Each structure stands twice: as structure tokens, then as C-alpha cells.
C-alpha positions in Angstrom: 0.0 0.0 0.0 1.1 3.6 -0.6 2.7 5.5 2.2 0.4 8.3 3.5 2.9 10.6 5.1 2.1 14.3 5.3 5.1 15.0 3.0 3.8 12.6 0.4 0.3 14.1 0.6 1.7 17.6 0.0 3.7 16.3 -3.0 0.5 14.7 -4.5 -1.4 18.0 -4.0 1.3 20.0 -5.8 1.4 17.5 -8.7 -2.4 17.6 -9.0 -2.3 21.4 -9.2 0.3 21.3 -12.0 -1.6 18.8 -14.2 -2.7 20.0 -17.6 -6.5 19.8 -17.9 -7.5 17.3 -20.6 -10.8 15.9 -21.8 -11.6 12.5 -20.6 -11.3 9.7 -23.2 -14.7 8.8 -24.6 -13.7 5.1 -24.9 -10.7 2.9 -24.0 -8.0 2.2 -26.6 -5.8 -0.8 -27.0 -5.2 -4.1 -28.7 -5.2 -6.3 -25.7 -7.8 -9.0 -25.3 -9.5 -7.3 -22.4 -9.5 -3.9 -24.2 -10.9 -5.4 -27.4 -13.6 -7.2 -25.4 -14.7 -4.0 -23.6 -14.7 -2.0 -26.9 -16.8 -4.7 -28.5 -19.3 -4.5 -25.6 -19.4 -0.7 -25.7 -20.0 -0.8 -29.5 -22.9 -3.2 -29.0 -24.4 -1.0 -26.3 -24.0 2.1 -28.5 -25.6 0.3 -31.5 -28.5 -0.9 -29.4 -29.1 2.7 -28.0 -29.0 4.1 -31.5 -31.5 1.6 -32.7 -33.8 2.3 -29.7 -33.5 6.1 -30.4 -34.4 5.6 -34.1 -37.3 3.3 -33.2 -38.8 5.8 -30.7 
């Protein structure tokens, strides 16, 4: 487990303050089996939602 000393907490706060704000990724990327499986699942859910929206 990570050490929770006051010095480390201060360091983390400083690092967080310096982070460049970036948009969250809309979907995961990658070519690993787990990533591909999740992408496939998300694509199926998106397709189903699109079909439901078109039907309604």
C-alpha cells in the first residue's frame, strides 16, 4: 500500500495542481484481449441505444 505521510500528501497535491486539464477519453483504446472485449461490448451497447432512439 502507498505511504500516506504528510510530505507525500503535499507532494501529491502539488502534482495535481500542475496537471494540464485534458478531456476524458470517450472510450478505451488498446489491442489487448480485455480492451478489445470491452470495446466490442461498448460498441454493441451504442448500437442498441442508436436503434432504440431511431425506433422511438
